[in-house]
Rosetta silent file (secondary structure, phi, psi, omega in degrees, C-alpha in Angstrom):
SEQUENCE: MFRQVLSRDPGQPPSGIQGNACAIGWSCEGRLATATTSGEVLLADVDSHGNARVKSSFVAHGSKDGTEALAWHPSDRNQLATCSVDKSLKVWDVRSTNRAVQEHTSDGENLNVNYSPDGHYIAMGSSKKERNTETDILGIYDMRTKKKLKSVKFTILAHDYKWSPNGEYLINATETGSIDVMAFGSTKPLSRVRSTKLAHTAPCKALAIDPFNRYLASGGDDGLVSLWELDDFVCVRTIACEGEVRSLSFTPDGRFIAISMSGVGVEIAEVETAASAHSLPGAKSQAVEFHPKRPLLAGIASRPSRGDFGLRLWSFVC
SCORE:     score description
SCORE:     0.000 S_00000001
   1 L     0.000  137.521  176.578    0.000    0.000    0.000 S_00000001
   2 L  -121.744  114.338 -172.235    1.173    3.492   -0.851 S_00000001
   3 E  -130.372  132.793  176.647   -0.690    6.128    1.123 S_00000001
   4 E   -74.696  132.680  179.468   -0.288    9.890    1.358 S_00000001
   5 E  -102.083  -51.215 -176.342    0.046   11.076    4.953 S_00000001
   6 E  -141.904  153.021  173.447    0.696   14.790    4.711 S_00000001
   7 E  -126.955  133.739 -178.727    1.016   17.555    2.147 S_00000001
   8 E  -123.772  131.224  175.117    3.011   20.687    2.820 S_00000001
   9 L  -123.582   99.119 -177.366    2.877   23.959    0.906 S_00000001
  10 L   -58.725  -15.758  174.759    5.424   26.372    2.418 S_00000001
  11 L    74.859 -126.636 -174.679    3.546   29.225    0.718 S_00000001
  12 L   -65.915  150.017  178.490    5.315   32.567    0.552 S_00000001
  13 L   -66.369  154.423  176.788    9.077   32.661   -0.041 S_00000001
  14 L   -58.270  158.966 -178.417   11.340   33.255    2.958 S_00000001
  15 L   -55.880  131.311  177.892   12.143   36.835    3.852 S_00000001
  16 L    90.569   -8.900  179.369   14.479   38.494    1.353 S_00000001
  17 L   -95.027  122.358 -174.942   13.877   35.955   -1.430 S_00000001
  18 L   -94.120  -29.016 -173.218   12.352   37.563   -4.517 S_00000001
  19 L   -94.963 -177.085  176.800   12.052   34.657   -6.944 S_00000001
  20 L  -102.847  161.093  175.133   10.217   31.339   -7.121 S_00000001
  21 E   -64.387  136.952  179.975   11.573   27.830   -6.678 S_00000001
  22 E  -135.392  -11.793  177.405   12.930   26.438   -9.965 S_00000001
  23 E  -155.554  146.618 -178.730   15.179   23.475   -9.044 S_00000001
  24 E  -136.129  158.575  175.702   15.441   21.058   -6.125 S_00000001
  25 E  -168.531  139.088  176.832   17.830   18.396   -4.873 S_00000001
  26 E   -97.432  137.749  173.603   18.358   16.237   -1.788 S_00000001
  27 L   -74.848  171.971 -179.010   21.836   15.680   -0.375 S_00000001
  28 L   -61.852  -22.416  179.583   23.011   12.156    0.463 S_00000001
  29 L  -104.646    3.065  173.141   21.887   12.753    4.060 S_00000001
  30 L    96.542   21.151  171.550   18.566   14.379    3.214 S_00000001
  31 E   -87.014  137.259 -176.346   19.142   18.131    3.264 S_00000001
  32 E   -97.946  124.875  172.805   16.992   19.901    0.686 S_00000001
  33 E  -105.054  133.864  178.964   18.491   22.532   -1.619 S_00000001
  34 E  -126.715  121.559  177.126   16.092   24.764   -3.538 S_00000001
  35 E   -91.306  151.604 -177.892   17.259   27.089   -6.322 S_00000001
  36 E  -121.799  159.899  178.285   15.309   30.220   -7.193 S_00000001
  37 L   -69.061  -13.221  178.280   14.641   32.262  -10.303 S_00000001
  38 L   -99.714    8.489  170.642   16.298   35.216   -8.568 S_00000001
  39 L   100.891  -10.804 -178.642   19.616   33.391   -8.133 S_00000001
  40 E   -82.719  162.214  169.707   19.515   32.271   -4.506 S_00000001
  41 E  -126.640  128.511  178.305   19.859   28.769   -3.111 S_00000001
  42 E  -105.053  136.129  177.535   18.019   27.821    0.093 S_00000001
  43 E  -113.098  124.814 -174.341   19.211   24.966    2.304 S_00000001
  44 E  -134.475  145.922  168.743   16.577   23.372    4.530 S_00000001
  45 E   -94.198  134.333 -177.171   16.209   20.484    6.946 S_00000001
  46 E  -122.133  124.818 -179.809   12.944   18.602    6.422 S_00000001
  47 L   -81.837  178.746 -174.939   11.435   16.346    9.103 S_00000001
  48 L   -66.910  -15.200  178.747    9.481   13.134    8.477 S_00000001
  49 L   -94.612    2.527  178.765    6.204   15.093    8.408 S_00000001
  50 L    86.078   13.708  177.179    7.354   17.348    5.581 S_00000001
  51 L   -83.813  120.834 -177.475    8.022   20.399    7.732 S_00000001
  52 E  -100.713  133.517  176.905   10.868   22.395    6.175 S_00000001
  53 E  -123.156  111.633 -179.182   13.123   24.653    8.216 S_00000001
  54 E   -69.239  121.704 -179.255   15.438   26.891    6.209 S_00000001
  55 E   -92.405  -33.736 -179.483   18.897   26.774    7.808 S_00000001
  56 E  -163.719  165.895  174.722   20.715   29.111    5.426 S_00000001
  57 E  -149.629  156.028  178.059   20.599   30.748    2.003 S_00000001
  58 E  -153.037  158.319  178.003   23.124   32.303   -0.345 S_00000001
  59 E   -87.071  115.142 -179.056   23.285   34.035   -3.718 S_00000001
  60 L   -92.756  -38.460 -177.854   24.668   31.552   -6.238 S_00000001
  61 L  -143.150  169.223 -176.688   24.053   33.471   -9.476 S_00000001
  62 L   -64.200  152.278 -177.024   22.785   36.864  -10.615 S_00000001
  63 L   -67.816  -24.009 -179.029   19.129   37.799  -10.179 S_00000001
  64 L   -67.621  -43.080 -175.146   18.713   38.457  -13.925 S_00000001
  65 L  -101.217  -21.815  178.686   19.456   34.883  -14.992 S_00000001
  66 L    71.977 -179.339  175.781   18.718   32.974  -11.775 S_00000001
  67 L  -102.592  113.942 -171.669   19.974   29.539  -10.793 S_00000001
  68 L   -78.558  -40.968 -175.524   18.868   27.069  -13.460 S_00000001
  69 E  -153.900  161.879  178.025   19.874   23.734  -11.906 S_00000001
  70 E  -147.933  161.586  177.915   21.742   22.199   -8.989 S_00000001
  71 E  -155.448  136.281  174.747   23.215   18.860   -7.923 S_00000001
  72 E   -86.517  150.016  169.565   24.657   17.501   -4.693 S_00000001
  73 L   -60.774  139.826 -175.337   27.860   15.480   -4.546 S_00000001
  74 L   -64.729  -23.420 -177.912   26.817   11.797   -4.248 S_00000001
  75 L  -132.691  -13.985  177.929   28.703   11.193   -0.986 S_00000001
  76 L   -96.417  110.465 -174.704   29.944   14.576    0.315 S_00000001
  77 L   -68.680  -10.475 -175.998   27.070   16.175    2.220 S_00000001
  78 L  -107.068   -3.585 -176.550   28.669   19.618    1.992 S_00000001
  79 E  -104.459  125.591 -176.839   29.440   19.896   -1.728 S_00000001
  80 E  -133.364  134.813  176.278   26.831   21.401   -4.048 S_00000001
  81 E  -108.567  140.393  176.756   27.069   22.384   -7.719 S_00000001
  82 E  -132.597  154.167  176.291   24.894   25.067   -9.328 S_00000001
  83 E  -143.260  164.429 -174.865   24.617   26.395  -12.866 S_00000001
  84 L  -145.189  161.651  175.157   22.893   29.235  -14.694 S_00000001
  85 L   -69.946   -5.945  175.424   21.990   30.389  -18.188 S_00000001
  86 L   -78.925   10.344  176.836   24.688   33.050  -17.655 S_00000001
  87 L    79.504    6.779 -177.287   27.136   30.237  -18.669 S_00000001
  88 E   -97.164  142.247  169.788   28.538   29.795  -15.160 S_00000001
  89 E  -120.057  128.612 -178.993   29.064   26.564  -13.235 S_00000001
  90 E  -130.040  142.230  176.808   29.902   26.928   -9.544 S_00000001
  91 E  -116.508  130.720 -172.572   30.824   24.400   -6.882 S_00000001
  92 E  -120.402  146.959  161.746   30.134   25.299   -3.260 S_00000001
  93 E   -98.162  110.412 -170.435   31.068   24.141    0.210 S_00000001
  94 L   -69.306   -6.763  175.231   27.735   24.833    1.896 S_00000001
  95 L   -77.122  -20.861  178.937   29.433   25.364    5.264 S_00000001
  96 E  -149.275  101.525 -171.407   30.910   28.607    3.907 S_00000001
  97 L  -107.018   21.479  176.656   29.158   30.146    0.913 S_00000001
  98 L   -65.100  -29.334 -178.732   30.837   33.539    0.745 S_00000001
  99 L  -151.731  140.894  178.282   32.697   32.316   -2.315 S_00000001
 100 L   -67.820  146.674  179.039   32.476   29.271   -4.586 S_00000001
 101 L   -82.266  -20.626  173.151   35.335   26.771   -4.292 S_00000001
 102 E  -144.030  144.488  174.391   35.292   26.260   -8.078 S_00000001
 103 E  -137.778  136.732  178.951   33.993   28.334  -10.990 S_00000001
 104 E  -135.657  155.412  177.018   33.806   27.398  -14.665 S_00000001
 105 E  -120.958  128.776 -178.758   32.416   29.044  -17.797 S_00000001
 106 L   -94.770 -178.286 -179.558   30.662   27.007  -20.480 S_00000001
 107 L   -94.225   -1.821 -177.837   30.066   27.721  -24.170 S_00000001
 108 L  -151.671 -171.275  177.603   26.289   28.103  -23.843 S_00000001
 109 E   -78.332  121.310 -173.662   23.336   28.625  -21.532 S_00000001
 110 E   -78.145  135.805 -174.533   23.528   25.941  -18.858 S_00000001
 111 E  -119.875  -30.982  178.990   20.433   23.799  -18.360 S_00000001
 112 E  -153.179  159.899 -175.737   21.352   20.817  -16.178 S_00000001
 113 E  -147.019  139.127 -177.914   24.184   19.479  -14.046 S_00000001
 114 E  -146.148  135.365  172.238   25.041   15.986  -12.716 S_00000001
 115 E   -81.962  147.512  169.736   27.858   14.481  -10.652 S_00000001
 116 L   -69.974  159.207 -176.839   29.449   11.192  -11.662 S_00000001
 117 L   -56.694  -31.823  178.645   28.813    8.369   -9.140 S_00000001
 118 L   -88.365   -4.037  178.645   32.292    8.760   -7.614 S_00000001
 119 L    78.137    4.208 -177.318   31.976   12.556   -7.470 S_00000001
 120 L   -80.337  -22.922 -175.836   35.149   13.099   -9.508 S_00000001
 121 E  -132.166  155.202  171.466   33.404   14.624  -12.533 S_00000001
 122 E  -122.346  131.942  171.557   30.486   16.884  -13.358 S_00000001
 123 E  -103.416  130.080 -178.855   28.531   16.632  -16.598 S_00000001
 124 E  -130.349  128.077  177.641   26.742   19.819  -17.596 S_00000001
 125 E   -94.128  133.255 -179.287   24.348   20.293  -20.490 S_00000001
 126 E  -131.471  161.924  178.671   24.252   23.664  -22.251 S_00000001
 127 E  -128.918  138.610 -177.385   22.432   25.162  -25.216 S_00000001
 128 E  -142.916  136.306  176.587   23.834   27.595  -27.785 S_00000001
 129 E   -93.573  124.515  179.047   22.391   29.220  -30.893 S_00000001
 130 E  -129.900  114.857  179.259   24.720   29.187  -33.886 S_00000001
 131 L    53.834   49.231  178.290   23.552   30.589  -37.247 S_00000001
 132 L    65.340   14.203  176.813   19.898   30.260  -36.254 S_00000001
 133 E  -118.583  131.309  179.507   20.480   26.647  -35.234 S_00000001
 134 E   -86.218  127.126 -179.209   20.276   25.504  -31.638 S_00000001
 135 E  -119.092  135.998  174.824   23.151   23.266  -30.582 S_00000001
 136 E   -95.742  141.791 -178.790   23.435   21.298  -27.346 S_00000001
 137 E  -126.296  129.145  174.183   26.822   21.001  -25.667 S_00000001
 138 E  -107.207  116.619  179.030   27.798   18.440  -23.040 S_00000001
 139 E  -108.030  140.403  177.535   30.786   19.524  -20.973 S_00000001
 140 E  -114.022  128.306 -176.663   32.714   17.301  -18.545 S_00000001
 141 E  -120.261  132.880 -179.411   34.557   18.965  -15.665 S_00000001
 142 E   -90.023  117.730 -177.395   37.187   17.309  -13.471 S_00000001
 143 L   -74.439  -19.156 -179.153   36.628   18.225   -9.815 S_00000001
 144 L   -84.550  -42.431  178.403   40.145   17.171   -8.803 S_00000001
 145 L   -88.205  -12.636 -179.385   42.106   19.190  -11.362 S_00000001
 146 L    62.275   35.972 -179.754   39.433   21.946  -11.410 S_00000001
 147 E  -132.057  156.254  171.914   39.541   22.020  -15.216 S_00000001
 148 E   -70.824  130.060 -176.349   37.201   21.267  -18.102 S_00000001
 149 E   -88.695  -43.898 -178.185   38.075   17.794  -19.307 S_00000001
 150 E  -168.244  167.301  174.083   36.190   17.640  -22.606 S_00000001
 151 E  -151.276  155.711  179.570   33.046   18.720  -24.426 S_00000001
 152 E  -141.843  143.142 -179.729   30.943   17.449  -27.305 S_00000001
 153 E  -102.596  147.305  178.250   28.297   19.141  -29.474 S_00000001
 154 E  -126.659  135.367  174.135   24.982   17.629  -30.540 S_00000001
 155 L   -85.135  -21.398  173.975   22.754   18.727  -33.403 S_00000001
 156 L   -94.936  123.697 -174.831   19.898   16.742  -31.843 S_00000001
 157 L   -63.853  139.212  177.238   18.756   18.449  -28.653 S_00000001
 158 E  -112.590  128.248 -174.431   19.254   16.533  -25.397 S_00000001
 159 E   -96.365  -24.139 -178.709   16.800   17.216  -22.567 S_00000001
 160 E  -153.227  150.522  177.918   18.297   15.203  -19.715 S_00000001
 161 E  -129.381  145.629  171.334   21.536   13.425  -18.814 S_00000001
 162 E  -142.799  142.341  172.164   22.312   10.668  -16.331 S_00000001
 163 E   -79.753  146.099  170.861   25.531    8.834  -15.488 S_00000001
 164 L   -69.333  156.250 -177.713   25.462    5.049  -15.527 S_00000001
 165 L   -57.047  -31.371  179.594   25.939    3.539  -12.035 S_00000001
 166 L   -87.099   -2.424  178.034   29.533    2.489  -12.830 S_00000001
 167 L    75.599    7.192 -176.682   30.412    5.946  -14.188 S_00000001
 168 L   -91.709  -11.237 -176.995   31.551    4.520  -17.522 S_00000001
 169 E  -137.897  154.256  170.584   28.656    5.862  -19.600 S_00000001
 170 E  -116.909  132.054 -177.400   26.494    8.947  -19.995 S_00000001
 171 E  -111.401  128.346 -179.783   22.860    8.443  -20.951 S_00000001
 172 E  -128.497  144.289  179.053   20.939   11.260  -22.608 S_00000001
 173 E   -96.497  129.087 -169.414   17.285   11.799  -23.505 S_00000001
 174 E  -112.925  165.345  178.820   16.850   13.418  -26.913 S_00000001
 175 L   -63.958  -29.019 -179.149   14.408   15.588  -28.838 S_00000001
 176 L   -80.810   -7.383 -178.602   13.791   12.769  -31.327 S_00000001
 177 L    96.965   -5.272  179.189   12.653   10.416  -28.550 S_00000001
 178 L   -82.363  161.480  171.048   15.751    8.224  -28.605 S_00000001
 179 E  -115.695  118.222 -178.143   17.956    7.405  -25.630 S_00000001
 180 E  -103.698  140.309  178.124   21.645    7.638  -26.493 S_00000001
 181 E  -115.803  125.309 -178.156   24.430    5.995  -24.496 S_00000001
 182 E  -117.156  134.119  177.505   27.926    7.473  -24.690 S_00000001
 183 E   -75.920  135.123  179.102   31.112    5.847  -23.462 S_00000001
 184 E  -117.673  132.067  171.512   33.112    7.997  -21.060 S_00000001
 185 E  -144.919  138.796 -173.179   36.822    7.735  -20.384 S_00000001
 186 L   -62.230  -23.610 -177.762   38.958   10.481  -18.887 S_00000001
 187 L  -109.883    6.408 -177.656   41.531   10.190  -21.687 S_00000001
 188 E  -124.526  154.002  175.084   39.174    9.467  -24.601 S_00000001
 189 E   -66.518  153.735  172.779   36.558   11.498  -26.495 S_00000001
 190 E   -66.305  133.432 -179.007   32.904   10.846  -25.710 S_00000001
 191 E  -137.450  136.835  179.859   31.560    8.340  -28.229 S_00000001
 192 E   -75.680  128.450 -178.591   28.046    7.019  -28.784 S_00000001
 193 E  -114.759  -13.612  179.707   27.881    3.264  -28.297 S_00000001
 194 E  -157.032  145.597  174.852   24.120    2.678  -28.315 S_00000001
 195 E  -143.472  122.434  177.001   20.945    4.447  -29.430 S_00000001
 196 E   -94.770   88.863 -171.366   17.404    3.257  -28.750 S_00000001
 197 L   -67.339  -20.791 -178.531   15.710    5.001  -31.662 S_00000001
 198 L  -107.705   25.816 -178.999   12.234    3.717  -30.742 S_00000001
 199 L   -62.252  -46.603  179.106   12.343    4.631  -27.042 S_00000001
 200 L  -142.392  150.893  179.969    9.603    7.277  -27.438 S_00000001
 201 L   -89.196    2.937  177.472    7.516    8.536  -30.362 S_00000001
 202 L  -144.570  173.605 -178.064    7.937   12.141  -29.166 S_00000001
 203 L   -50.270  135.739  175.985   10.718   14.055  -27.371 S_00000001
 204 E   -90.000  122.309 -170.362   12.147   12.220  -24.353 S_00000001
 205 E  -110.518  -18.446 -172.617   12.251   14.700  -21.472 S_00000001
 206 E  -144.953  146.075  176.254   13.194   12.824  -18.286 S_00000001
 207 E  -134.338  151.149  173.669   15.451   10.040  -17.008 S_00000001
 208 E  -155.565  146.593  177.319   15.881    8.366  -13.612 S_00000001
 209 E  -117.066  133.160 -175.526   17.851    5.388  -12.280 S_00000001
 210 L   -71.433  157.589 -172.839   16.469    3.344   -9.399 S_00000001
 211 L   -60.645  -20.934 -178.504   18.480    3.194   -6.118 S_00000001
 212 L  -103.584   11.602  173.886   19.549   -0.417   -6.709 S_00000001
 213 L    59.231   34.138  176.740   20.725    0.221  -10.278 S_00000001
 214 L   -91.180  -43.171 -171.029   18.286   -2.248  -11.823 S_00000001
 215 E  -124.823  146.160  163.226   16.238    0.061  -14.025 S_00000001
 216 E  -105.452  128.463  175.199   16.520    3.192  -16.091 S_00000001
 217 E  -104.446  137.418  176.465   13.194    5.014  -16.383 S_00000001
 218 E  -128.407  142.638  179.618   12.525    7.332  -19.317 S_00000001
 219 E  -133.451  144.018 -175.376    9.555    9.637  -19.839 S_00000001
 220 E  -139.332 -179.683  178.192    8.461   11.593  -22.886 S_00000001
 221 L   -70.239   -9.285  177.065    5.932   13.841  -24.539 S_00000001
 222 L   -81.104    1.953  178.115    4.178   10.715  -25.827 S_00000001
 223 L    75.250   24.030  178.722    2.769   10.185  -22.321 S_00000001
 224 E  -121.146  143.872  166.463    4.745    7.016  -21.665 S_00000001
 225 E  -112.172  125.123  179.496    7.238    6.003  -19.009 S_00000001
 226 E  -108.397  137.647  177.464    9.484    3.141  -20.121 S_00000001
 227 E  -109.389  121.983 -174.960   11.439    0.959  -17.699 S_00000001
 228 E  -114.401  133.967  171.496   14.700   -0.441  -19.063 S_00000001
 229 E   -70.955  125.856 -175.288   16.883   -3.125  -17.506 S_00000001
 230 L   -69.874  -29.396 -176.568   20.285   -1.514  -17.158 S_00000001
 231 L   -62.323  -45.243 -177.452   22.248   -4.745  -17.642 S_00000001
 232 L  -122.165    3.700  176.806   21.129   -5.354  -21.221 S_00000001
 233 L    56.314   49.639  176.038   19.145   -2.175  -21.950 S_00000001
 234 E  -110.459  134.962  177.522   15.901   -3.973  -22.749 S_00000001
 235 E   -75.480  120.747 -175.693   12.530   -2.321  -22.130 S_00000001
 236 E  -101.073  -23.848  175.681   10.656   -4.571  -19.688 S_00000001
 237 E  -166.284  162.451  177.334    7.451   -2.551  -19.182 S_00000001
 238 E  -128.725  155.482  177.738    5.765    0.768  -19.837 S_00000001
 239 E  -121.363  119.073  178.823    3.466    2.998  -17.804 S_00000001
 240 E   -80.466  132.529 -177.252    0.768    4.920  -19.659 S_00000001
 241 L  -118.363  164.431 -177.595    0.291    8.475  -18.383 S_00000001
 242 L   -90.471   -2.534 -179.412   -2.387   11.122  -18.859 S_00000001
 243 L  -156.224  178.447  178.583    0.025   13.845  -19.928 S_00000001
 244 L   -68.341  132.285 -175.163    3.506   14.679  -21.161 S_00000001
 245 E   -82.397  131.723 -177.970    6.139   13.457  -18.702 S_00000001
 246 E  -115.439  -28.278 -175.515    8.432   16.104  -17.238 S_00000001
 247 E  -155.895  148.876 -178.290   10.190   14.510  -14.265 S_00000001
 248 E  -136.692  145.045  175.919   10.766   11.070  -12.698 S_00000001
 249 E  -157.174  133.563  178.237   11.979    9.890   -9.289 S_00000001
 250 E   -87.899  149.937  171.174   12.155    6.499   -7.555 S_00000001
 251 L   -68.476  160.186 -177.923   11.336    5.909   -3.886 S_00000001
 252 L   -57.963  -30.602  179.322   14.346    4.999   -1.685 S_00000001
 253 L   -88.245   -1.269  176.872   13.343    1.313   -1.704 S_00000001
 254 L    74.154    6.490 -175.944   12.920    1.318   -5.502 S_00000001
 255 L   -82.763  -25.771 -175.483    9.376   -0.088   -5.341 S_00000001
 256 E  -131.168  159.922  177.612    7.578    2.992   -6.658 S_00000001
 257 E  -134.120  134.386  175.457    8.221    5.814   -9.099 S_00000001
 258 E   -90.997  134.198 -177.521    6.852    9.361   -9.054 S_00000001
 259 E  -123.759  115.657  176.819    5.833   10.730  -12.455 S_00000001
 260 E   -94.608  126.730 -176.106    5.319   14.464  -12.951 S_00000001
 261 E  -118.470  138.807 -177.769    3.095   15.270  -15.941 S_00000001
 262 L   -61.638  120.880  175.085    2.656   18.614  -17.673 S_00000001
 263 L    70.020    6.255 -175.667   -0.635   20.251  -16.678 S_00000001
 264 L  -115.303  -56.090 -176.674   -1.981   17.072  -15.071 S_00000001
 265 E   146.333 -157.733 -178.490   -0.355   16.317  -11.722 S_00000001
 266 E  -120.312  132.815  177.847    1.830   13.650  -10.153 S_00000001
 267 E  -115.807  137.049  173.368    1.234    9.911  -10.392 S_00000001
 268 E  -106.863  122.672 -177.748    2.883    7.281   -8.182 S_00000001
 269 E  -120.123  150.597  175.907    3.204    3.903   -9.919 S_00000001
 270 E   -80.311  129.729 -172.532    4.421    0.501   -8.755 S_00000001
 271 L   -65.837  -44.703 -173.043    7.633   -0.390  -10.576 S_00000001
 272 L   -77.390  -20.942 -178.192    7.145   -4.164  -10.912 S_00000001
 273 L  -116.912  -14.630 -175.586    3.513   -4.054  -12.060 S_00000001
 274 L    67.878    8.950 -179.451    3.188   -0.552  -13.604 S_00000001
 275 L   -78.244  148.993  177.036   -0.064   -0.215  -11.621 S_00000001
 276 E   -69.374  132.234  178.578   -1.114    3.125  -10.172 S_00000001
 277 E  -107.407  -29.002 -179.796   -0.415    3.330   -6.433 S_00000001
 278 E  -167.880  151.483  178.505   -1.453    6.929   -5.723 S_00000001
 279 E  -127.732  142.831  171.881   -2.407   10.116   -7.551 S_00000001
 280 E  -121.656   77.182 -171.264   -1.829   13.792   -6.788 S_00000001
 281 L   -63.754  -28.758 -179.064   -4.125   15.298   -9.450 S_00000001
 282 L   -91.727   -1.315 -175.454   -3.788   18.901   -8.293 S_00000001
 283 L   -90.423   76.108 -178.317   -0.021   18.753   -7.885 S_00000001
 284 L   -80.912   95.353 -172.534    1.057   20.270  -11.188 S_00000001
 285 E  -116.209  139.699  176.876    4.820   20.071  -10.751 S_00000001
 286 E   -85.673  -15.991  179.063    7.612   20.655  -13.230 S_00000001
 287 E  -152.858  143.840  175.537   10.047   18.589  -11.146 S_00000001
 288 E  -137.012  148.790  176.278    9.825   15.940   -8.414 S_00000001
 289 E  -155.314  130.046  177.918   12.471   14.198   -6.321 S_00000001
 290 E   -81.265  146.465  170.556   12.232   11.683   -3.478 S_00000001
 291 L   -57.013  144.065 -176.163   14.242   11.976   -0.258 S_00000001
 292 L   -70.108  -15.732 -175.002   17.171    9.477   -0.374 S_00000001
 293 L  -126.913  -15.943 -175.404   16.091    7.655    2.800 S_00000001
 294 L  -131.233  156.480  176.428   12.386    8.332    3.402 S_00000001
 295 L   -77.044   64.189 -178.526    9.153    8.314    1.327 S_00000001
 296 E  -121.941  120.457 -173.192    9.140   12.108    1.273 S_00000001
 297 E  -109.582  130.117  173.809    8.626   13.787   -2.092 S_00000001
 298 E  -105.147  145.103  179.189    9.633   17.338   -3.011 S_00000001
 299 E  -145.686  164.987  178.317    8.169   19.110   -6.010 S_00000001
 300 E  -122.663  125.098 -179.815    8.094   22.469   -7.775 S_00000001
 301 E   -63.016  137.895 -178.697    4.804   23.984   -8.881 S_00000001
 302 L   -66.623  -45.356 -179.416    4.592   24.526  -12.647 S_00000001
 303 L  -135.884   78.676 -179.057    2.810   27.871  -12.410 S_00000001
 304 L   -65.136  143.970  178.218    2.794   29.155   -8.828 S_00000001
 305 L   -72.770  168.823 -178.243    0.330   31.926   -8.074 S_00000001
 306 L   -60.764  132.202 -178.419    1.492   35.354   -7.000 S_00000001
 307 L    84.001   -0.791  179.488    3.111   35.225   -3.579 S_00000001
 308 L  -100.006  122.848 -178.891    3.550   31.437   -3.782 S_00000001
 309 L   -65.777  -32.179  174.951    7.162   30.268   -3.535 S_00000001
 310 L    99.176   -2.814  178.306    6.280   27.110   -5.471 S_00000001
 311 E   -83.943  136.456  178.214    7.908   24.441   -3.284 S_00000001
 312 E  -127.495  145.095  178.646    5.757   21.400   -2.466 S_00000001
 313 E  -136.424  132.921  177.941    6.370   18.530   -0.020 S_00000001
 314 E  -129.567  135.681  177.579    4.418   15.271    0.360 S_00000001
 315 E  -111.305  138.003 -175.311    4.923   12.554    2.974 S_00000001
 316 E  -129.300  163.729  167.103    3.802    8.960    2.326 S_00000001
 317 E  -118.458  128.413 -179.571    3.569    5.552    3.962 S_00000001
 318 L  -139.985    0.000    0.000    4.482    2.640    1.719 S_00000001
């Protein structure tokens, strides 16, 4: 049984924060980071009932461009990466945020950021217009040498990136609906080794890997979530949705998956049966992410009303 216990809507933004929530991420120990459209990042402790207490905040990027995306280090509870459409990538020690510990500049407007499983590298997706053509750029940054390691351009737009659990591959969701797998080696160029051209019949917008590294989930504008076995990259089942899929997240035990759909709400489905376990029809969220240890789901409202910060929290029993 999967049952909703509590729903929390923090309402108005904390004092001094001008923008709305636009990106979220849980640290390995369960601290919630929330990026805002005005450039700040809020760090909050969230209890088992979904009550959030903001512990600190800092300005990560300028208010004009905001903070587009963020990612926690997979094992260091104090290291956080943020990026912005102003082309900047910054790495922070959240114990002292007066100045970033690393700063990098990309070739385009930054859209997403992900740490490798060992935390040694960051992959960042950017977009750049060249001669009226939009090009996506994937940059790899070495956290130990503090330098850009490599970059590759794509003529087919990529909407999401995920590292494979062993860190040897990068998986990207594309505008054509395919899922491309690229081999990564620190001394070799990125090279595509697999492409699932029939993954989705419309743009693929979201990817997620379950906590036990069994499945890759992909979601697209065709209203389908596909579950792929990571060992042999075979699709084992699909989940039909009522809207275009925007975000995916597995529960800590890997039994359920949260599906955020454009203009519809959030659906919780059972992974092994694809059956619906719970629905949040009014929860129109552009992004969702489960707490790493508890059935606590954070989300961002797609179109928050005036005076609404846009952060949502739901607590479940499963």
